[in-house]
ZAMARGU-4260 file (C-alpha; in steps of 0.2 Angstrom, whole numbers, plus 5000, padded with zeros to 4 digits):
<rodrens>
0) 4961/5070/4702 | 4964/5083/4714 | 4957/5083/4732 | 4946/5098/4728 | 4939/5089/4713
5) 4936/5074/4723 | 4927/5083/4737 | 4916/5093/4725 | 4911/5077/4716 | 4907/5068/4732
10) 4897/5082/4739 | 4887/5083/4722 | 4884/5064/4722 | 4878/5064/4740 | 4867/5079/4737
15) 4858/5070/4723 | 4853/5055/4734 | 4850/5066/4749 | 4835/5057/4756 | 4844/5040/4755
20) 4860/5047/4763 | 4850/5055/4777 | 4842/5038/4781 | 4858/5029/4780 | 4867/5041/4791
25) 4853/5040/4804 | 4858/5021/4806 | 4876/5027/4810 | 4869/5041/4821 | 4860/5028/4832
30) 4875/5017/4834 | 4886/5031/4838 | 4874/5038/4851 | 4872/5021/4859 | 4891/5021/4861
35) 4892/5038/4868 | 4878/5035/4880 | 4883/5018/4887 | 4902/5023/4888 | 4898/5040/4896
40) 4888/5030/4910 | 4902/5019/4913 | 4915/5033/4913 | 4904/5042/4926 | 4903/5027/4937
45) 4922/5025/4936 | 4924/5043/4941 | 4912/5041/4955 | 4921/5025/4961 | 4939/5031/4959
50) 4936/5050/4962 | 4939/5049/4981 | 4951/5036/4987 | 4957/5046/5002 | 4950/5033/5014
55) 4964/5021/5007 | 4978/5035/5009 | 4989/5043/4996 | 4994/5033/4981 | 5012/5032/4987
60) 5007/5025/5004 | 5006/5006/5007 | 4998/4999/5023 | 5007/4983/5029 | 5000/4971/5042
65) 5009/4955/5048 | 5006/4939/5039 | 5000/4930/5055 | 4986/4943/5057 | 4979/4941/5040
70) 4984/4924/5034 | 4966/4919/5031 | 4964/4933/5019 | 4977/4927/5007 | 4973/4908/5008
75) 4985/4904/5022 | 5000/4908/5011 | 5007/4922/5022 | 5021/4919/5035 | 5020/4922/5053
80) 5035/4933/5053 | 5031/4949/5063 | 5035/4966/5057 | 5051/4968/5067 | 5063/4983/5066
85) 5074/4972/5055 | 5060/4969/5043 | 5057/4988/5043 | 5075/4990/5038 | 5072/4977/5024
90) 5057/4987/5017 | 5068/5003/5018 | 5080/4995/5006 | 5068/4992/4992 | 5069/5002/4977
95) 5058/5017/4977 | 5054/5017/4996 | 5056/5034/5004 | 5052/5030/5022 | 5045/5017/5033
100) 5036/5020/5049 | 5026/5009/5062 | 5008/5016/5064 | 5004/5012/5082 | 4987/5015/5090
105) 4985/5022/5108 | 4979/5006/5117 | 4973/5015/5133 | 4955/5023/5132 | 4958/5042/5133
110) 4947/5057/5135 | 4953/5074/5128 | 4949/5090/5137 | 4949/5108/5133 | 4943/5119/5147
115) 4925/5113/5149 | 4925/5104/5132 | 4928/5085/5131 | 4930/5074/5116 | 4937/5058/5109
120) 4948/5054/5094 | 4958/5040/5086 | 4976/5042/5091 | 4991/5036/5081 | 5010/5036/5084
125) 5022/5037/5069 | 5040/5040/5067 | 5043/5059/5066 | 5057/5056/5053 | 5043/5050/5041
130) 5032/5065/5042 | 5039/5074/5028 | 5038/5059/5016 | 5020/5056/5021 | 5017/5073/5013
135) 5004/5079/5026 | 4995/5095/5019 | 4993/5107/5033 | 4978/5119/5035 | 4987/5127/5050
140) 5004/5126/5059 | 5018/5113/5055 | 5017/5094/5053 | 5032/5092/5065 | 5030/5080/5079
145) 5040/5081/5095 | 5037/5076/5113 | 5021/5083/5119 | 5017/5090/5102 | 5003/5083/5091
150) 4996/5085/5074 | 4977/5084/5073 | 4964/5080/5059 | 4954/5094/5051 | 4938/5088/5060
155) 4944/5083/5077 | 4937/5099/5084 | 4920/5093/5080 | 4922/5079/5093 | 4923/5092/5107
160) 4907/5097/5116 | 4902/5102/5134 | 4895/5087/5142 | 4885/5098/5155 | 4875/5107/5141
165) 4862/5100/5130 | 4871/5106/5115 | 4888/5111/5112 | 4894/5127/5120 | 4900/5134/5104
170) 4899/5130/5086 | 4911/5117/5079 | 4916/5128/5065 | 4923/5141/5077 | 4932/5130/5088
175) 4951/5132/5084 | 4962/5120/5092 | 4978/5126/5084 | 4991/5131/5097 | 4980/5125/5111
180) 4986/5114/5125 | 4973/5100/5127 | 4973/5087/5141 | 4973/5068/5138 | 4966/5059/5153
185) 4969/5040/5154 | 4965/5027/5167 | 4971/5010/5171 | 4965/4996/5183 | 4977/4984/5192
190) 4973/4966/5197 | 4967/4972/5214 | 4954/4983/5206 | 4963/4999/5210 | 4961/5013/5197
195) 4975/5024/5193 | 4973/5040/5182 | 4986/5050/5172 | 4984/5066/5163 | 4996/5071/5149
200) 4997/5089/5142 | 4998/5090/5123 | 5001/5105/5112 | 4992/5106/5095 | 5007/5110/5083
205) 4997/5109/5067 | 4980/5105/5059 | 4979/5094/5044 | 4970/5100/5028 | 4953/5091/5026
210) 4955/5076/5015 | 4939/5067/5017 | 4946/5051/5025 | 4950/5044/5042 | 4964/5057/5044
215) 4951/5071/5047 | 4946/5062/5063 | 4964/5057/5069 | 4977/5063/5080 | 4996/5060/5077
220) 5009/5059/5090 | 5027/5054/5090 | 5030/5036/5091 | 5040/5036/5107 | 5026/5045/5116
225) 5013/5032/5111 | 5025/5018/5116 | 5027/5026/5133 | 5009/5029/5135 | 5004/5011/5130
230) 5018/5004/5141 | 5011/5014/5156 | 4993/5007/5152 | 4999/4989/5150 | 5013/4988/5162
235) 5025/4981/5149 | 5035/4987/5135 | 5036/4975/5120 | 5053/4971/5112 | 5050/4977/5094
240) 5066/4968/5088 | 5058/4952/5092 | 5039/4955/5094 | 5038/4968/5080 | 5023/4979/5076
245) 5005/4976/5070 | 5004/4989/5057 | 5017/4998/5046 | 5017/5012/5033 | 5028/5011/5018
250) 5030/5027/5008 | 5036/5026/4990 | 5040/5038/4976 | 5024/5047/4970 | 5022/5034/4955
255) 5008/5021/4955 | 5019/5009/4946 | 5033/5010/4959 | 5020/5009/4973 | 5013/4993/4965
260) 5030/4985/4963 | 5034/4988/4981 | 5018/4981/4987 | 5020/4965/4976 | 5037/4963/4984
265) 5031/4965/5002 | 5016/4953/4998 | 5028/4941/4991 | 5038/4941/5007 | 5022/4935/5016
270) 5014/4951/5023 | 4997/4958/5019 | 4998/4974/5011 | 4986/4986/5002 | 4986/5004/4995
275) 4976/5016/4985 | 4987/5012/4970 | 4982/4993/4970 | 4963/4998/4973 | 4964/5010/4959
280) 4972/4998/4947 | 4959/4985/4951 | 4945/4997/4948 | 4952/5003/4932 | 4954/4986/4925
285) 4936/4982/4930 | 4929/4997/4922 | 4939/4995/4907 | 4931/4978/4904 | 4914/4986/4908
290) 4917/5000/4895 | 4923/4987/4882 | 4907/4977/4885 | 4896/4992/4884 | 4905/4999/4869
295) 4903/4982/4860 | 4884/4983/4863 | 4884/5000/4854 | 4895/4994/4841 | 4882/4981/4836
300) 4871/4995/4830 | 4886/5002/4820 | 4888/4985/4811 | 4870/4986/4806 | 4873/5004/4800
305) 4888/4998/4790 | 4877/4985/4781 | 4865/5000/4777 | 4880/5010/4770 | 4886/4996/4760
310) 4868/4993/4753 | 4866/5012/4749 | 4883/5012/4740 | 4880/4996/4730 | 4863/5004/4724
315) 4873/5019/4719 | 4885/5009/4709 | 4871/5001/4699 | 4862/5018/4696 | 4878/5027/4691
320) 4885/5013/4680 | 4885/5024/4664 | 4893/5038/4674 | 4907/5027/4679 | 4909/5022/4661
325) 4910/5041/4656 | 4923/5044/4670 | 4934/5030/4664 | 4932/5035/4646 | 4938/5052/4650
330) 4954/5046/4659 | 4949/5043/4677 | 4959/5029/4684 | 4953/5014/4695 | 4960/5023/4710
335) 4950/5038/4706 | 4934/5028/4705 | 4938/5019/4721 | 4942/5035/4730 | 4925/5043/4725
340) 4915/5028/4732 | 4925/5026/4748 | 4925/5044/4751 | 4906/5045/4749 | 4904/5031/4761
345) 4917/5038/4774 | 4907/5055/4773 | 4891/5046/4777 | 4899/5038/4792 | 4907/5056/4797
350) 4890/5064/4796 | 4881/5050/4806 | 4896/5050/4819 | 4895/5069/4822 | 4876/5070/4823
355) 4876/5054/4834 | 4889/5062/4846 | 4878/5077/4848 | 4862/5066/4850 | 4871/5055/4862
360) 4877/5070/4872 | 4859/5076/4873 | 4852/5059/4879 | 4866/5058/4891 | 4862/5074/4899
365) 4843/5070/4900 | 4847/5053/4909 | 4860/5062/4920 | 4847/5076/4925 | 4833/5064/4930
370) 4845/5051/4939 | 4854/5065/4949 | 4838/5073/4954 | 4830/5056/4959 | 4845/5052/4970
375) 4844/5069/4978 | 4825/5066/4981 | 4829/5049/4989 | 4842/5057/5000 | 4830/5071/5005
380) 4817/5058/5010 | 4829/5049/5021 | 4835/5064/5029 | 4852/5065/5021 | 4849/5080/5010
385) 4864/5089/5016 | 4875/5078/5006 | 4866/5084/4990 | 4869/5069/4981 | 4881/5066/4966
390) 4884/5081/4954 | 4884/5069/4939 | 4882/5050/4935 | 4888/5052/4917 | 4903/5061/4909
395) 4908/5062/4891 | 4927/5064/4890 | 4936/5071/4875 | 4943/5054/4870 | 4925/5047/4869
400) 4920/5060/4857 | 4935/5057/4846 | 4933/5038/4848 | 4915/5038/4843 | 4917/5049/4828
405) 4933/5039/4823 | 4924/5022/4824 | 4909/5029/4814 | 4921/5035/4800 | 4931/5019/4800
410) 4914/5009/4798 | 4909/5020/4784 | 4925/5018/4775 | 4925/4999/4778 | 4907/4998/4771
415) 4912/5007/4755 | 4926/4995/4750 | 4915/4982/4742 | 4904/4994/4732 | 4920/5003/4727
420) 4928/4987/4721 | 4912/4983/4711 | 4913/5000/4703 | 4932/4998/4698 | 4928/4981/4690
425) 4916/4988/4678 | 4921/4988/4660 | 4920/5005/4652 | 4913/5000/4636 | 4900/4989/4645
430) 4896/5003/4657 | 4893/5015/4643 | 4880/5004/4635 | 4871/5001/4652 | 4853/5007/4652
</rodrens>
């Protein structure tokens, strides 16, 4: 029997029992729609949770702290070894590591000034040699750090205002700090209570592109500049070969697997480390479990639908006993007869799956519409309407559509095996005498 003949015969048979096929396919449709809705909500939640990990840094950037500072977070299994210059050299020797730099904060409270404007910002010092591997995206200027040259975050300008005016003297969006020379004013007090001030001139050599994380509000300086300013404020300069650093950045190749491997190696040495790659890996694992559970709940409806398909096809075998006998009498093989019934069952699954995906997509959009508008209404009531709320809480990726239809077809084919075997086992002579 050719495929065309098989397809024509299957469509003819399904059309003869149209009402029963529609009712059976509706069971598959409900199960498929349930899978689509539940997994679309899980996929939307995953996208919302993992869509913006900029606060943890790029996926190839690992933040490392000394074990003594974070021993309690790892069950006390970390060592008290500091992040010395020798330790940093060990990190640089790891496979996949492109650069290693301390990340040193300005310990002195400082006030930035530009003409009549004043502002505050977090100030960090990094090794200028690591700037290129860090991959700073620039909105203006260059990321090059040098003595007296700084790179600022995209929203640092918003921190500047005129303290003598009730409102800022100019709109934050029009304040352009690129190329400007700003003053950093610091003060220290000695044991006798005498206060000494210091003013440092800093030229803004570049402005970072907005990323949505802490970098937008940070200022980066050369590591030696920060070391010198901290030494002036504290009166001492630590020996980094012995005392080490508090925080270090390790930049790896742009591959999450490489970053995770390096992070595990660093953690194994007794240091506390985390990165966007490890956070993303943990979230993906969690949401994979959630999707499996929700998909399993929807699959229960498909199992019930499979019982309905099997029942429909068994009834069809009983009603078409003489027809099966005729087919065998005119030369149809057992394989032909089995192909007919399995194809009919698979077609019912396909029809239910296609309609179910469409129905599930409609239900998902309705849920998404009301949920998003409800969240936005709550934000507006709380005075945070500017954020607008999420664009969507549910997404239907292409793989979900293919998965849902594929599962529906497989369920249909599986449900048709037993009826097909019953049809194959019928004796032609007995089937022709069946009334």
